[in-house]
C-alpha positions in Angstrom: -163.1 124.9 -140.1 -160.7 128.3 -140.2 -161.4 128.4 -136.4 -160.4 125.0 -136.2 -157.4 125.6 -138.8 -156.2 128.7 -136.4 -156.3 126.9 -133.1 -154.6 123.5 -134.1 -152.7 124.4 -137.0 -149.3 125.0 -134.6 -146.1 123.4 -134.1 -147.1 122.6 -130.4 -149.5 120.3 -131.3 -147.6 118.1 -133.8 -146.4 115.7 -130.8 -147.1 112.6 -130.8 -147.4 112.8 -134.4 -144.7 111.2 -136.4 -143.9 114.7 -138.2 -142.0 115.6 -134.9 -139.0 113.4 -136.0 -138.8 115.3 -139.5 -138.2 118.7 -137.5 -134.9 117.3 -135.9 -132.9 118.0 -139.0 -131.8 120.8 -141.1 -130.7 119.9 -144.7 -133.7 119.3 -147.2 -132.0 115.8 -148.1 -132.0 114.5 -144.5 -135.8 115.8 -144.1 -136.9 114.1 -147.3 -135.6 110.8 -146.0 -136.7 111.1 -142.6 -140.1 112.2 -143.7 -140.5 109.3 -146.3 -139.5 106.6 -143.7 -141.4 108.1 -140.5 -144.8 108.3 -143.1 -143.9 104.5 -144.1 -143.8 103.6 -140.7 -146.9 105.8 -139.6 -149.3 102.7 -138.7 -150.0 101.0 -135.3 -150.4 102.4 -132.1 -148.8 106.0 -131.4 -146.2 105.0 -128.7 -145.1 102.1 -130.8 -144.5 104.4 -133.7 -142.8 107.0 -131.5 -140.3 104.0 -130.3 -139.5 102.6 -133.7 -138.8 105.9 -135.0 -136.7 106.6 -132.3 -135.2 103.4 -132.6 -134.6 103.6 -136.4 -133.4 107.1 -136.7 -131.0 106.5 -133.7 -129.2 104.1 -135.9 -128.9 106.1 -139.0 -127.0 108.8 -137.2 -126.7 112.5 -138.3 -127.3 112.2 -141.9 -130.1 109.6 -142.7 -129.7 111.1 -146.5 -125.8 109.9 -146.5 -126.9 106.7 -144.4 -129.5 105.7 -147.4 -126.8 106.6 -150.0 -124.3 104.4 -148.8 -126.2 101.7 -147.5 -124.5 98.3 -147.4 -124.1 94.6 -146.3 -122.8 95.8 -143.0 -126.0 98.2 -142.2 -128.2 95.4 -143.1 -127.1 93.3 -140.7 -127.2 95.6 -137.9 -130.6 96.3 -138.9 -131.9 92.7 -138.5 -132.7 93.5 -134.9 -135.3 96.3 -135.9 -139.1 95.6 -135.6 -141.9 97.8 -135.9 -145.1 95.3 -135.9 -145.0 93.0 -139.3 -142.1 95.6 -140.8 -139.0 93.4 -140.1 -135.2 94.9 -140.1 -134.9 93.1 -143.3 -137.9 94.5 -144.8 -136.5 98.2 -143.9 -133.3 97.1 -145.8 -135.2 96.4 -148.6 -136.6 99.8 -148.7 -133.1 101.5 -147.9 -131.7 99.6 -150.8 -134.9 100.9 -153.1 -134.0 104.4 -151.9 -130.4 104.0 -152.7 -131.1 103.3 -156.2 -133.8 106.2 -156.6 -130.9 108.8 -154.9 -127.9 107.0 -157.3 -130.1 107.9 -160.2 -131.9 111.0 -159.2 -130.3 112.8 -156.6 -133.5 112.9 -154.6 -137.2 111.6 -153.7 -138.8 114.6 -155.4 -137.1 114.2 -158.9 -138.1 110.6 -158.9 -141.5 111.3 -157.9 -141.7 114.1 -160.7 -141.1 111.4 -163.5 -144.6 110.3 -163.2 -146.1 113.5 -162.1 -148.3 115.5 -164.8 -149.8 119.0 -164.5 -152.6 117.6 -166.0 -154.0 114.6 -164.0 -157.2 115.6 -161.8 -155.1 114.8 -158.5 -152.4 113.2 -157.5 -153.4 109.4 -157.5 -151.9 108.4 -160.9 -148.4 110.2 -159.9 -148.7 108.0 -156.8 -149.4 104.7 -158.7 -146.6 105.6 -161.3 -144.1 106.2 -158.5 -145.1 102.9 -156.6 -144.7 100.9 -159.7 -141.2 102.9 -160.6 -140.2 101.5 -156.7 -141.4 98.2 -157.8 -139.2 98.1 -161.1 -136.2 99.5 -159.3 -136.2 96.4 -157.1 -136.2 94.2 -160.3 -140.1 93.3 -159.9 -139.5 91.6 -157.1 -141.1 92.8 -153.7 -142.5 91.0 -150.6 -145.8 91.5 -149.4 -144.4 93.6 -146.3 -142.2 95.7 -148.7 -145.3 96.7 -150.8 -147.2 97.5 -147.8 -144.7 100.3 -147.1 -145.9 101.9 -150.2 -149.0 100.7 -150.7 -150.1 101.5 -154.3 -153.5 103.2 -155.3 -153.8 100.8 -158.1 -154.4 98.2 -155.6 -157.4 100.3 -154.2 -155.5 101.3 -151.3 -156.1 104.6 -149.7 -152.4 105.3 -149.4 -152.8 107.4 -145.8 -149.0 107.0 -145.3 -147.7 108.1 -149.0 -150.5 111.0 -148.8 -148.9 112.1 -145.5 -145.6 112.5 -146.8 -146.9 114.3 -149.9 -149.0 116.7 -147.5 -145.8 117.3 -145.4 -143.4 117.8 -148.6 -146.0 120.0 -150.7 -148.1 121.8 -148.1 -146.2 125.2 -146.6 -147.5 126.4 -143.3 -146.5 126.3 -139.5 -146.7 122.4 -139.6 -146.1 121.2 -142.9 -142.7 121.7 -144.6 -143.6 122.6 -148.4 -139.9 121.5 -149.7 -141.4 120.2 -152.9 -142.4 123.3 -155.0 -143.1 121.6 -158.2 -146.6 119.8 -157.0 -150.0 121.8 -157.0 -151.1 121.5 -153.3 -154.7 121.4 -155.0 -153.9 117.7 -156.3 -153.4 116.3 -153.0 -155.6 113.9 -151.3 -156.2 113.6 -147.6 -154.5 111.4 -145.8 -157.6 108.9 -144.7 -156.3 107.6 -141.3 -159.1 106.2 -138.6 -159.6 109.8 -137.2 -159.9 111.3 -140.4 -162.1 108.5 -141.7 -164.4 108.9 -138.2 -164.6 112.8 -138.2 -165.3 113.1 -142.0 -168.2 110.5 -141.7 -169.0 112.8 -138.8 -169.5 115.8 -141.2 -171.6 114.0 -143.8 -168.6 114.3 -146.3 -168.7 110.5 -146.6 -171.4 107.4 -145.8 -168.7 104.5 -146.6 -168.3 101.6 -144.1 -164.5 101.0 -145.4 -161.5 103.4 -145.6 -160.5 102.9 -149.1 -159.1 105.2 -151.9 -162.8 106.1 -152.9 -163.6 107.2 -149.6 -160.1 109.5 -149.5 -161.0 110.8 -152.9 -164.8 111.5 -152.3 -163.6 113.2 -148.9 -160.9 115.2 -150.6 -163.6 116.4 -153.2 -165.7 117.9 -150.4 -162.8 119.6 -148.8 -162.1 121.1 -151.9 -165.7 122.5 -152.3 -164.3 124.6 -149.1 -160.7 124.9 -150.3 -160.2 124.5 -153.8 -156.9 125.3 -153.8 -156.0 123.4 -150.9 -158.2 120.7 -150.3 -155.7 119.1 -147.6 -155.6 122.2 -145.6 -157.8 121.1 -142.3 -156.4 117.8 -142.5 -154.0 118.4 -139.6 -156.2 120.4 -137.4 -159.0 117.9 -138.1 -157.1 114.8 -136.9 -156.2 116.7 -133.4 -159.8 116.2 -132.7 -159.4 112.9 -132.6 -155.9 112.4 -131.4 -155.8 115.7 -128.8 -159.6 115.6 -127.9 -160.1 111.9 -127.9 -162.9 112.1 -130.0 -164.9 108.9 -130.9 -167.9 110.3 -132.5 -169.9 109.9 -129.5 -171.7 112.8 -127.6 -169.6 114.3 -124.5 -169.9 117.4 -122.6 -167.0 118.7 -124.6 -169.0 118.6 -127.5 -170.8 121.9 -126.6 -167.7 123.7 -127.0 -166.3 122.0 -130.2 -165.9 124.1 -133.2 -167.5 121.3 -135.2 -170.5 121.5 -132.7 -172.8 122.9 -135.8 -171.7 120.6 -138.3 -171.4 117.3 -136.5 -173.7 114.4 -137.4 -172.1 112.3 -134.4 
């Protein structure tokens, strides 16, 4: 695992990951908003995600924070032409209105999230549930199905891949992750279970489940915690590169002979 981490956990391997867009900004306030939106739209084909995020952040100007803070009817109208798979411009506008409420009351997403965070919780799941519930409440309890998808709650059994991805970016601090949030213990993070991590963690015998769910994500995280108890999400980015960069699909290939996981893989 450490060899894999040393080999892949570098900025040069970030593209085409949505995290690439976060590194285009310097102010913490802008980075936080960009990270939240980039992770929210991180579903579907990689090329489409890049295209949609390029479109979105091009519309938001030099300061996405100020754009969200001052979001109004005119901007909603201009966003009507935006679409990323089944996320429409209106859905995204609803999310931006939620962020506007959060920013006006708390100043940042971090401060809002911390309202539901407890050091006594075993992991970040309860805080994520409170975060999603509070976002719904901020929208007067009325949220569309597509809007709920953008901040899927663990209370509904979701693996919360995109929210856990956002938290990894914000909490962990190394060459890839930014570590802007200092109040959350990285030991409480949950692995963002995308299709690559689901497949690879299964090949490593970390789970035997057929469905990618919250239970799967927690089970896999607990296996990683046996290796790195203070930082169980440490290897997420590097392992994902095996699927994204090396195109591993679980079937034996000549490249498997030199793969860092060669002695562990059950594929």
